C-alpha positions in Angstrom: 14.0 38.1 49.3 16.5 40.9 50.7 17.0 42.2 47.9 13.1 43.3 48.1 13.5 45.0 51.7 14.4 48.0 50.8 13.1 48.7 47.4 9.6 47.5 46.3 10.0 45.5 43.3 7.4 45.8 39.9 5.0 43.9 39.4 7.0 42.1 36.2 10.2 41.3 38.4 8.0 39.8 41.2 6.1 37.5 39.0 9.7 36.5 37.4 11.1 35.7 40.8 8.3 33.9 41.7 8.5 31.8 38.6 12.2 31.2 38.9 11.5 30.2 42.6 8.7 27.7 41.8 10.8 26.3 39.2 13.7 25.5 41.9 11.1 24.3 43.9 9.5 21.9 41.2 13.4 20.7 40.2 13.6 19.4 43.8 10.3 18.2 44.3 10.7 16.3 40.7 13.9 14.8 41.5 12.6 13.5 45.2 10.0 12.0 43.5 11.8 10.5 40.9 14.4 8.9 43.0 11.6 7.6 45.4 9.9 5.4 42.8 13.1 4.4 42.1 13.8 3.2 45.7 10.0 1.6 45.3 11.2 -0.2 42.2 14.7 -1.5 44.4 12.1 -3.2 46.9 9.6 -4.7 44.9 11.2 -5.7 41.7 11.7 -9.7 40.9 14.6 -10.1 42.4 15.0 -13.6 40.6 15.1 -11.9 37.6 16.4 -8.1 37.9 19.8 -7.8 38.9 21.4 -4.4 40.1 24.2 -3.6 38.4 24.4 0.4 38.9 23.1 3.8 39.9 23.8 6.5 37.2 22.8 10.1 37.2 20.7 11.5 34.2 19.5 14.9 33.1 16.2 16.1 31.7 14.6 19.2 30.7 11.1 19.6 31.6 8.7 23.0 31.5 9.5 23.9 35.0 13.7 23.9 33.8 16.6 20.8 33.9 16.3 18.6 36.4 19.0 15.9 37.4 18.4 12.8 39.3 19.5 8.8 39.8 18.4 5.9 38.9 19.2 2.2 38.8 20.9 0.0 35.2 19.1 -3.6 36.1 20.4 -6.5 34.3 17.5 -8.8 33.1 18.5 -12.4 33.4 15.6 -13.5 31.2 16.4 -11.5 28.2 20.5 -10.8 29.2 20.1 -7.0 28.7 20.3 -3.9 30.7 17.2 -2.0 31.9 16.6 1.0 33.5 13.2 -0.4 35.2 12.0 3.3 36.4 12.2 4.4 32.6 10.0 1.4 31.5 7.7 2.1 34.6 7.5 6.2 33.5 7.5 5.0 29.6 10.0 7.6 28.8 13.5 6.9 27.7 15.8 8.6 30.2 18.5 9.2 27.6 16.3 11.5 25.6 16.7 14.8 27.6 13.5 16.5 26.8 10.2 15.2 29.1 7.3 14.3 27.2 5.2 17.3 28.4 7.7 19.5 27.1 8.1 17.6 23.8 4.1 17.9 23.0 4.2 21.2 24.3 7.1 22.3 21.6 5.1 20.5 18.9 1.5 22.1 19.7 3.6 25.2 19.2 4.9 24.6 16.0 1.5 23.5 15.1 0.4 26.8 16.0 2.6 28.4 13.8 3.6 31.1 11.9 7.0 29.3 11.9 9.5 26.8 13.9 11.5 29.5 14.6 8.8 31.4 16.0 8.0 28.6 18.2 11.8 28.0 19.8 11.1 31.5 20.6 8.0 31.4 22.2 9.3 28.2 24.6 12.0 29.8 25.5 10.7 33.1 26.7 8.4 30.8 28.6 10.6 29.0 30.6 13.0 31.4 30.3 15.8 29.2 29.1 16.8 27.9 25.5 15.6 24.6 25.7 14.9 23.2 21.4 16.2 25.2 18.4 13.8 25.0 15.2 15.7 22.1 14.2 15.2 20.1 16.9 11.5 20.6 17.0 11.0 20.2 13.1 12.7 16.6 13.7 10.8 15.9 16.9 7.7 17.1 14.5 8.2 14.7 11.7 9.5 11.7 14.2 6.0 11.9 15.7 3.9 12.3 13.0 5.8 9.2 11.4 4.0 7.2 14.3 1.8 4.7 14.2 -1.7 6.7 14.6 -3.6 7.3 17.9 -6.3 4.2 18.4 -9.9 5.3 19.1 -12.2 3.5 21.0 -14.3 1.9 18.5 -18.0 3.7 18.6 -21.2 2.2 17.3 -22.4 4.7 14.6 -26.1 4.9 12.7 -25.2 7.8 10.7 -21.7 9.2 9.8 -21.1 12.7 8.5 -18.3 13.3 6.7 -16.7 16.8 4.8 -14.5 16.3 2.4 -12.3 18.9 0.5 -8.6 19.7 -1.1 -6.0 21.7 0.6 -3.2 22.8 -2.1 0.1 24.1 -1.0 3.5 24.8 -2.8 6.4 22.3 -2.7 9.9 23.1 -2.7 12.8 21.0 -3.9 10.6 19.0 -6.3 9.5 19.0 -9.8 6.0 19.6 -9.0 4.9 23.1 -8.0 2.6 22.0 -5.4 0.2 19.6 -4.3 -3.2 18.7 -3.3 -4.0 16.9 -0.3 -7.0 14.8 0.3 -9.2 15.7 3.6 -12.1 14.5 5.2 -13.3 15.1 8.6 -15.5 12.8 9.6 -18.3 13.0 13.0 -21.3 11.4 14.3 -23.6 14.8 14.6 -23.7 18.1 16.5 -24.0 18.9 20.0 -24.1 22.1 22.2 -20.8 23.6 24.2 -22.8 26.9 25.7 -24.0 29.0 23.1 -21.8 27.5 20.6 -22.8 24.2 18.5 -19.7 21.5 17.9 -19.1 18.8 15.7 -19.1 15.5 17.8 -16.2 12.9 17.9 -14.5 15.1 15.4 -11.8 12.8 13.5 -9.4 13.5 10.9 -8.2 11.6 7.7 -5.6 12.7 5.4 -4.8 10.4 2.2 -1.1 9.6 2.1 -1.1 6.4 0.1 -0.7 5.3 -3.7 -4.5 3.6 -3.6 -8.0 5.7 -3.9 -9.1 8.2 -1.9 -12.1 6.2 -0.6 -10.9 3.3 -0.2 -8.1 4.2 2.4 -11.0 6.2 4.0 -13.2 3.4 4.2 -10.1 1.0 6.2 -10.0 4.4 8.3 -13.7 4.8 9.5 -13.9 0.6 10.3 -10.9 1.4 12.5 -12.3 3.9 14.5 -16.3 3.3 14.6 -19.0 0.2 14.4 -20.0 0.1 11.4 -22.2 -2.9 9.5 -24.6 -2.6 6.2 -27.0 -0.5 8.1 -24.6 2.3 8.7 -25.7 5.8 6.3 -23.2 8.4 5.0 -23.6 11.7 4.8 -20.5 13.4 2.2 -20.7 17.0 1.4 -18.4 18.5 -1.0 -17.3 21.2 -3.6 -18.6 18.6 -6.5 -14.5 17.7 -7.1 -14.5 14.5 -9.4 -12.6 12.4 -6.4 -15.3 13.6 -3.8 -18.2 12.9 -6.3 -17.3 8.7 -6.2 -18.2 8.2 -2.9 -21.6 7.1 -4.1 -20.1 4.0 -6.0 -18.0 2.9 -2.6 -20.5 3.0 0.0 -23.8 1.3 0.2 -26.1 4.1 1.8 -24.3 7.3 0.8 -25.6 10.4 0.3 -23.7 13.1 -1.5 -24.3 16.5 -1.3 -23.0 19.4 -2.8 -21.7 22.2 -0.2 -23.4 25.5 -0.2 -20.9 27.4 0.2 -18.8 26.7 -2.9 -21.9 27.2 -4.8 -22.4 30.2 -3.3 -19.3 31.6 -3.8 -19.5 30.5 -7.3 -23.1 31.9 -8.2 -22.2 35.5 -6.4 -19.4 36.0 -8.8 -21.8 35.1 -11.8 -24.8 37.0 -10.4 -24.0 38.8 -7.4 -24.4 42.1 -9.9 -27.5 41.4 -10.1 -29.4 42.1 -6.6 -32.5 40.0 -7.4 -31.5 37.1 -9.1 -29.0 36.9 -6.2 -31.8 37.5 -3.2 -33.4 34.4 -4.9 -30.4 32.5 -5.1 -29.2 33.1 -1.2 -33.3 31.9 0.0 -33.3 29.1 -2.4 -30.1 28.1 -1.1 -30.8 28.4 2.8 -34.1 26.6 2.1 -31.8 23.7 0.1 -34.6 24.3 -2.5 -32.9 22.7 -6.2 -36.1 24.0 -7.8 -36.1 27.5 -6.7 -32.5 27.6 -7.2 -32.4 26.6 -10.7 -35.5 28.6 -11.8 -33.8 31.4 -11.1 -30.5 31.0 -12.4 -32.6 29.7 -15.8 -34.2 33.2 -16.0 -30.6 35.2 -16.2 -29.5 35.7 -19.7 -26.1 35.2 -20.9 -26.1 38.8 -21.9 -26.6 39.9 -18.1 -23.5 38.1 -17.5 -19.9 39.1 -18.2 -18.5 38.8 -20.8 -15.5 37.0 -19.4 -17.5 34.6 -17.6 -20.0 33.9 -20.1 -18.8 30.7 -21.1 -17.6 29.3 -17.9 -21.7 30.6 -16.7 -22.6 28.2 -19.4 -20.4 25.3 -18.2 -21.7 25.9 -14.3 -25.3 25.7 -15.4 -24.7 22.2 -16.6 -22.8 21.2 -13.9 -26.0 22.4 -11.4 -28.2 20.9 -13.7 -26.6 17.4 -13.4 -26.2 17.7 -9.5 -29.6 19.4 -8.6 -30.3 16.6 -6.6 -27.7 16.9 -4.7 -28.9 20.1 -3.5 -31.8 18.7 -1.9 -31.9 18.0 2.3 -30.2 15.1 2.7 -32.6 14.7 6.2 -35.9 14.2 4.1 -34.2 10.8 2.7 -32.9 9.7 6.3 -36.5 10.4 7.3 -38.2 8.6 5.0 -36.0 5.5 6.1 -37.4 5.9 9.7 -34.3 7.7 11.2 -34.6 10.5 13.6 -33.5 14.0 11.9 -34.4 16.0 14.4 -30.6 16.8 15.9 -29.2 17.1 12.6 -28.4 20.1 11.1 -27.4 21.3 7.4 -23.4 20.5 6.4 -21.4 22.9 5.2 -18.6 23.2 7.8 -15.6 22.1 4.8 -14.1 25.1 4.1 -13.9 26.5 8.0 -12.2 23.2 8.8 -9.5 23.5 5.6 -8.7 27.1 7.1 -7.5 25.2 9.8 -4.9 23.6 8.3 -4.3 26.7 5.2 -3.8 29.3 8.4 -0.7 26.8 9.1 0.9 25.9 6.0 -0.1 28.6 3.4 0.4 31.8 5.1 3.8 33.7 4.3 4.0 32.2 1.0 5.5 28.9 2.8 6.7 26.0 0.6 7.0 22.6 2.2 8.8 19.4 1.7 6.1 16.6 0.8 7.0 14.5 3.9 6.9 17.8 6.2 3.8 18.9 5.3 2.2 15.9 5.4 3.5 15.8 9.3 2.5 19.5 9.9 -0.9 18.3 8.6 -1.0 15.1 11.0 0.1 16.9 14.0 -2.5 20.0 13.6 -5.3 16.9 12.9 -4.2 15.1 16.2 -4.7 18.6 18.3 -7.9 19.0 17.7 -9.4 15.0 17.4 -11.3 14.6 20.3 -11.8 11.8 22.6 -8.7 9.9 21.4 -7.0 7.4 23.3 -3.6 6.5 23.0 -3.1 2.5 23.2 0.1 1.6 25.0 2.9 -0.5 23.8 2.6 -4.5 25.6 5.5 -3.6 27.8 4.6 -0.5 28.8 1.0 -2.1 29.9 3.1 -4.9 31.5 4.7 -2.5 33.3 1.7 -0.3 34.3 0.6 -3.6 35.7 3.1 -4.5 38.4 3.6 -1.1 39.5 -0.6 -1.5 40.4 0.1 -4.6 41.9 3.0 -3.4 43.6 0.9 -0.5 45.4 2.9 2.2 45.0 1.6 5.5 46.0 3.7 8.4 45.4 2.6 10.5 48.4 3.5 7.9 51.0 6.9 6.9 49.4 7.6 11.1 49.5 6.6 11.2 53.4 9.0 8.1 53.9 12.0 9.8 52.5 14.3 11.1 55.1 18.1 10.9 53.9 19.5 10.8 50.4 20.7 7.6 48.9 23.8 6.4 49.6 26.8 5.4 47.5 26.0 1.4 47.8 23.3 -0.4 45.9 21.6 -3.2 47.6 24.1 -3.7 50.1 27.1 -4.2 47.4 30.3 -2.0 47.3 30.1 -0.1 44.3 34.2 -0.8 43.6 33.6 -4.2 43.4 30.9 -3.7 40.6 32.6 -1.6 37.9 36.1 -1.2 36.1 38.1 -0.5 38.8 37.3 -4.2 40.6 40.7 -5.1 39.7 42.7 -2.3 40.7 44.6 -2.5 44.2 41.6 -1.4 46.2 39.4 -4.0 44.7 41.9 -6.4 45.3 42.4 -5.3 48.4 38.5 -5.3 49.5 37.8 -8.7 48.0 40.5 -10.6 50.3 38.8 -9.2 53.0 35.9 -11.5 52.5 34.9 -14.0 55.3 35.9 -11.5 57.8 
């Protein structure tokens, strides 16, 4: 702080200097912790199975800067492979050069948008040095999206609520100009979080297969929830044919027509008629289909704008056909003995679609098919709640072994008193590498037995 003695720094300069000092302190502490863990593995490993081969230095970029540390390479006598046990314990590929937390931060920035380039710039601004290029962030996002989906703890469900809708995005380098993505949001109801009401245990489904949407969604539900023949499904949609088919796939399924879309369409037709529009609004608010049909039946064709008249006739027919889907679903559930006091009206599909449209449609973007699907999956994973990743079998085994050894990082850090020496497990490193046949190596071998 000598340069701060005579000149008082600005708040910005002080903050920047403190952040750099914290980065340096973190790098030293992280290096010490990693090498202490590696030393602990050396002392508690299965000596009959793992033989020390070498000690090598590697580097990794983290949210606090670049860190270089040493870890030991072991020969697995059972499999014949060479492994870094520290990497196994940490569930991290040491050659990855980017820490998992930094990678998740970069992918989260990319999911928030507005672009991969902007994500790379924000990451550089946050850390103070360029970490990943925009292309590297894109590749990591694509690779992450290809991984097996996260597995959640299956929860018992008596009633599940589904908001289904389609999201249209433009495509590039493709014969089709765009494609619609069939998306469903499933939740268990509503819960208060302070002054706000949120969807409970939200889960997202993006249909990417070639089969039917509801068949794929059914498999998705079975993976995520404990369902039986008594589980009710309440589906809310805009009236698209693929959404209406839900009733033919599930035994206990209630389909409701989304009131937001109905109100938006009716406002286009009768919004210039104040009395009719007010009656429509009240009927939709009360979920009274009879009052709604009475309000629109009283509108003559001459009261509709000429360019909308033919469409108006078709839309009235559409509402008549779906009059039962405008009723309050809670009436049916109550009739079957289900408590509906904590249930609310459906209608969050459009709000959920805006979360995806904000990233995929803003700025007139066009995408590759696998690129936009990867982006949608990334956004969905960031929005999902209570998601638990199941570790691989090998990772669970290593974690179990680590618990059995009683590893305590704080205790190990206190016990570290000196840097690691230039030998491994009491062996001379020169006699372990390719120079063991050099004159010096042969001379050392000649000293055996002395």
